[in-house]
C-alpha positions as CSV (number, residue, x, y, z in Angstrom):
1,M,166.1,203.0,108.0
2,D,165.2,199.5,106.9
3,S,165.5,196.4,109.0
4,R,169.0,195.6,107.8
5,G,170.1,199.1,108.4
6,R,168.8,199.0,112.0
7,F,170.5,195.7,112.6
8,F,174.0,197.0,111.5
9,Y,173.4,200.3,113.3
10,L,172.7,198.5,116.6
11,A,175.6,196.0,115.9
12,S,178.0,198.9,115.6
13,W,177.0,200.2,119.0
14,V,177.1,196.8,120.6
15,G,180.6,196.3,119.1
16,M,181.8,199.6,120.5
17,A,180.4,198.7,123.9
18,L,182.2,195.3,123.8
19,G,185.5,197.0,122.8
20,L,185.2,199.3,125.8
21,L,184.6,196.4,128.1
22,L,187.6,194.5,126.7
23,Q,189.8,197.5,127.2
24,M,188.7,198.0,130.8
25,R,189.2,194.3,131.5
26,M,192.8,194.3,130.1
27,F,193.7,197.7,131.5
28,P,191.5,198.4,134.5
29,P,191.0,202.2,135.0
30,Q,192.4,203.7,138.2
31,G,191.4,206.9,140.1
32,L,190.3,209.8,137.9
33,E,190.4,207.4,134.9
34,V,187.1,205.9,136.2
35,L,185.5,209.4,136.1
36,L,186.7,209.9,132.5
37,Y,185.3,206.6,131.5
38,C,181.9,207.6,132.9
39,L,182.1,210.9,131.0
40,F,182.8,209.0,127.7
41,I,180.0,206.5,128.3
42,L,177.5,209.3,129.1
43,S,178.5,211.3,126.0
44,A,178.1,208.1,123.9
45,L,174.6,207.4,125.3
46,W,173.6,211.1,124.7
47,A,174.8,210.8,121.1
48,L,172.8,207.5,120.7
49,S,169.7,209.3,121.9
50,R,170.0,211.8,119.1
51,G,169.1,209.2,116.5
52,P,170.9,207.6,113.6
53,K,171.2,210.8,111.6
54,L,172.7,213.0,114.3
55,A,174.6,210.4,116.4
56,P,177.7,210.3,114.2
57,R,178.3,214.1,114.5
58,F,177.8,214.1,118.3
59,L,180.0,211.0,118.8
60,L,182.9,212.0,116.5
61,H,184.9,214.1,119.0
62,P,184.1,212.1,122.1
63,L,185.4,209.0,120.3
64,G,188.5,210.8,119.1
65,A,189.2,212.0,122.6
66,Y,188.6,208.6,124.1
67,L,191.0,206.9,121.6
68,L,193.6,209.5,122.4
69,F,193.1,208.9,126.1
70,E,193.5,205.2,125.7
71,M,196.7,205.6,123.7
72,W,198.1,207.6,126.5
73,R,196.7,205.4,129.3
74,V,198.0,202.0,128.1
75,G,201.6,203.1,127.6
76,D,203.6,201.1,125.1
77,S,200.4,199.1,124.2
78,W,199.0,202.2,122.5
79,P,198.8,200.5,119.0
80,L,195.7,198.6,120.3
81,A,193.8,201.8,119.8
82,G,194.5,201.4,116.1
83,F,191.8,198.7,115.9
84,F,189.1,201.3,116.5
85,T,190.4,204.3,114.5
86,P,188.5,203.2,111.4
87,A,185.2,203.8,113.3
88,L,186.3,207.5,113.8
89,Y,187.0,208.0,110.1
90,L,183.6,206.5,109.1
91,L,181.8,208.6,111.7
92,A,183.3,211.7,110.1
93,G,182.2,210.4,106.7
94,F,178.6,209.9,107.9
95,A,178.4,213.1,110.0
96,Y,179.4,215.6,107.3
97,P,178.9,215.9,103.5
98,P,181.8,214.7,101.4
99,W,184.7,217.0,100.9
100,S,183.4,219.5,103.4
101,L,185.5,221.1,106.2
102,G,183.7,219.0,108.8
103,Y,184.5,215.9,106.9
104,L,188.2,216.7,107.3
105,L,187.9,216.3,111.0
106,G,188.7,212.6,110.5
107,A,192.0,213.6,109.0
108,F,192.6,215.9,111.9
109,W,192.1,213.2,114.4
110,G,194.2,210.8,112.3
111,G,197.1,213.3,112.4
112,V,196.8,213.6,116.2
113,F,196.9,209.8,116.6
114,V,200.0,209.6,114.4
115,L,201.9,212.3,116.2
116,A,200.9,211.4,119.8
117,P,203.3,208.5,120.3
118,L,206.2,210.7,119.0
119,V,205.3,213.5,121.4
120,W,204.9,211.1,124.4
121,G,208.0,209.2,123.7
122,R,206.3,205.8,123.5
123,S,207.7,202.7,121.9
124,L,207.8,203.2,118.1
125,D,208.2,199.5,117.2
126,F,204.8,199.5,115.5
127,W,204.5,203.2,114.8
128,P,205.4,202.9,111.0
129,H,202.6,200.3,110.5
130,F,200.2,202.4,112.6
131,A,201.0,205.6,110.6
132,V,200.7,204.0,107.2
133,G,197.5,202.3,108.3
134,Q,195.9,205.6,109.2
135,I,196.8,207.0,105.8
136,V,195.3,204.0,104.1
137,L,192.1,204.1,106.2
138,L,191.6,207.8,105.7
139,S,192.1,207.4,101.9
140,L,189.6,204.6,101.8
141,T,187.1,206.6,103.7
142,F,187.5,209.5,101.2
143,L,187.0,207.0,98.4
144,L,183.9,205.5,100.1
145,A,182.5,209.0,100.4
146,R,183.0,209.6,96.7
147,F,181.2,206.4,95.9
148,R,178.4,207.4,98.2
149,E,178.1,210.8,96.5
150,L,178.0,209.3,93.0
151,H,175.5,206.7,94.1
152,G,173.3,209.4,95.6
153,Q,173.5,211.4,92.3
154,M,172.7,208.3,90.2
155,R,169.8,207.4,92.5
156,F,168.4,211.0,92.3
157,W,168.5,211.1,88.5
158,R,167.1,207.6,88.2
159,E,164.2,208.5,90.4
160,Q,163.7,211.8,88.6
161,A,163.8,210.0,85.2
162,L,161.2,207.3,86.3
163,T,158.9,209.3,88.5
164,C,156.1,211.9,88.0
165,P,157.0,214.8,90.4
166,L,153.3,215.8,90.9
167,T,151.8,212.5,91.8
168,G,154.9,210.5,92.8
169,L,153.8,207.7,90.4
170,P,156.2,205.9,88.1
171,N,156.1,207.3,84.5
172,R,155.9,205.8,81.0
173,R,159.5,204.7,81.0
174,A,159.0,202.9,84.3
175,L,155.8,201.2,82.8
176,E,157.9,200.0,79.8
177,M,160.4,198.4,82.1
178,A,157.7,196.8,84.3
179,L,155.9,195.4,81.2
180,E,159.2,193.9,79.9
181,R,159.7,192.3,83.4
182,E,156.2,190.9,83.5
183,A,156.4,189.6,79.9
184,A,159.6,187.7,80.8
185,R,157.9,186.3,83.8
186,V,154.9,185.0,81.7
187,E,157.3,183.5,79.2
188,R,158.8,181.5,82.1
189,G,155.4,179.8,82.6
190,E,153.8,182.0,85.2
191,A,150.3,183.5,85.1
192,P,149.4,186.2,82.5
193,F,148.9,189.8,83.4
194,A,146.6,192.6,82.3
195,L,147.0,196.3,81.5
196,V,144.4,198.9,82.1
197,L,144.7,202.4,80.6
198,L,142.7,205.3,82.0
199,D,142.2,208.7,80.3
200,L,140.4,211.6,81.9
201,D,137.9,213.1,79.5
202,D,137.9,216.8,78.8
203,F,140.7,217.4,81.2
204,K,142.1,220.3,79.2
205,Q,138.7,222.0,79.7
206,V,139.2,221.7,83.5
207,N,142.6,223.5,83.3
208,D,141.2,226.2,80.9
209,T,138.1,226.9,83.1
210,F,139.4,226.5,86.6
211,G,143.2,226.8,86.4
212,H,146.0,224.4,86.6
213,Q,145.8,224.1,90.4
214,A,142.3,222.7,90.0
215,G,143.7,220.3,87.3
216,D,146.4,219.2,89.7
217,D,143.9,218.5,92.4
218,V,141.8,216.4,90.0
219,L,144.9,214.4,89.0
220,C,146.0,213.8,92.7
221,R,142.5,212.8,93.7
222,T,142.3,210.5,90.7
223,V,145.5,208.8,91.8
224,Q,144.2,208.4,95.3
225,A,141.0,206.8,94.0
226,I,142.9,204.4,91.7
227,R,145.4,203.4,94.4
228,S,142.7,202.7,97.0
229,H,140.9,200.3,94.6
230,V,143.7,198.1,93.4
231,R,145.7,195.4,95.2
232,S,149.0,196.1,96.9
233,T,150.7,193.9,94.3
234,D,149.3,196.0,91.4
235,F,151.3,198.9,89.9
236,V,149.9,202.4,89.0
237,F,151.7,204.7,86.5
238,R,151.1,208.2,85.2
239,I,152.1,207.9,81.5
240,G,150.8,211.3,80.2
241,G,149.2,214.5,81.3
242,D,145.8,213.0,82.0
243,E,146.5,209.3,81.3
244,F,147.2,206.6,83.8
245,A,148.0,202.9,83.6
246,V,147.5,200.0,86.0
247,L,149.5,196.9,85.7
248,L,147.7,193.8,87.1
249,P,150.0,190.8,87.6
250,G,148.4,187.4,87.5
251,T,145.1,188.8,86.2
252,D,143.0,187.5,83.2
253,A,140.7,189.5,81.0
254,A,137.6,189.0,83.2
255,G,139.5,190.1,86.3
256,A,140.9,193.1,84.4
257,L,137.4,194.2,83.3
258,R,136.1,194.0,86.9
259,V,139.0,196.2,88.0
260,A,138.3,198.6,85.1
261,R,134.6,199.0,86.1
262,T,135.6,199.5,89.7
263,L,138.1,202.3,88.8
264,I,135.5,204.1,86.6
265,Q,133.1,204.2,89.5
266,A,135.9,205.2,92.0
267,V,137.2,208.1,89.9
268,S,133.6,209.4,89.4
269,E,133.1,209.6,93.2
270,V,136.0,211.9,94.0
271,P,134.8,215.4,92.9
272,V,136.9,218.5,93.3
273,I,135.2,221.7,94.4
274,R,136.3,225.0,92.8
275,D,134.4,228.3,93.1
276,D,131.4,226.4,94.4
277,V,131.5,224.2,91.3
278,W,131.9,220.4,91.6
279,I,134.4,219.1,89.1
280,V,133.6,215.4,88.6
281,P,136.2,213.7,86.4
282,E,135.0,211.2,83.8
283,V,137.3,208.5,82.6
284,T,137.6,206.3,79.6
285,V,139.2,202.9,80.1
286,G,140.9,200.4,77.8
287,V,141.9,196.9,78.8
288,A,144.3,194.4,77.3
289,T,145.9,191.2,78.5
290,Y,149.2,189.5,77.8
291,P,149.8,187.4,75.8
292,D,146.3,187.5,74.3
293,H,146.5,191.0,72.9
294,G,150.1,191.2,71.8
295,E,153.3,189.2,71.6
296,T,155.4,192.1,73.0
297,A,154.9,194.7,75.8
298,A,154.7,197.5,73.1
299,Q,151.9,195.6,71.3
300,L,150.1,195.2,74.6
301,V,150.1,199.0,75.2
302,L,148.9,199.6,71.6
303,A,146.0,197.1,72.1
304,A,144.9,198.7,75.4
305,D,145.2,202.2,73.8
306,A,143.0,201.0,70.8
307,A,140.5,199.6,73.3
308,M,140.4,202.9,75.1
309,Y,139.9,204.8,71.8
310,R,137.0,202.5,70.9
311,A,135.5,203.1,74.3
312,R,135.8,206.8,73.8
313,E,134.2,206.7,70.4
314,M,131.3,204.6,71.7
315,G,130.9,207.0,74.6
316,S,130.8,210.0,72.3
317,A,128.3,208.3,70.0
318,L,126.1,207.4,73.0
319,R,126.2,210.9,74.4
320,A,125.3,212.3,70.9
321,A,122.4,209.9,70.7
322,E,121.1,210.9,74.1
323,H,121.4,214.5,73.2
324,S,119.5,214.0,69.9
325,S,116.8,212.1,71.8
326,A,116.5,214.8,74.3
327,S,116.3,217.5,71.6
328,A,113.6,215.6,69.8
329,R,111.5,215.0,72.9
330,P,108.3,217.2,73.0
331,T,108.6,220.1,75.4
332,G,104.9,220.8,75.7
């Protein structure tokens, strides 16, 4: 729960406590009523101790019983309890999944509240307003539950669509959205940004030789290495099977190259052990800056990809030259 959620959660408890004090002040409890008040307070404190997720379920029935008790205790002033019945419906909505049998407990208590004045023979001057109000409140609570359900589904699919399930990193679509946002920021006159693309060399060979679990370990360790060597304001993405991207806001070409060198070293220092063999990932990196290497976010990605391709070609040529030199070296 974030800070705003904690604030409103505590505010709701404070509000209920103030309502209880006001009711006791206007209608002081007498005799056994004091004992019942103590029981209600203890049950509320026990529910509070269960935490925000469980408190609504444990508080639902004690609150319903308390409101029914107040409606009976205050005689013809029973409509005052109507001010707090929305809290009971909302508790039912938070305590149980939408459209479940438990969720209908709010409707059960609402029906009890509506029928109680008729059974007790209380003044019915405000009963029509009270009864219609309970129907409206219950209907709005059901509607709110439906919105919560749809919002939860949309949030789930949005996160699924923008997140890599293995590493938890944002994916290529998320990178595209982030690049568009950063490009718009630069066009408003703010500092340029850089993009670093990283590709693990011969990653397919790791999967073929040691299995996909070893490959997953290499990917996860690579992510840890990248995250631990970038700023908290930088963004890391997994945009392919063995390809990653790092978005560096407010970074020029020189700064991006320093980050790239740091990441190459960091990735090479996180080997994975499989069958007594140390798998040391090697990485090829491409760097591009906006707006120096493209007028659009898409052009920036192409520029970084081209730089990574050139780096891979240079690395292959260098390894081939080293191999030829070693083969030509006298062995005697």
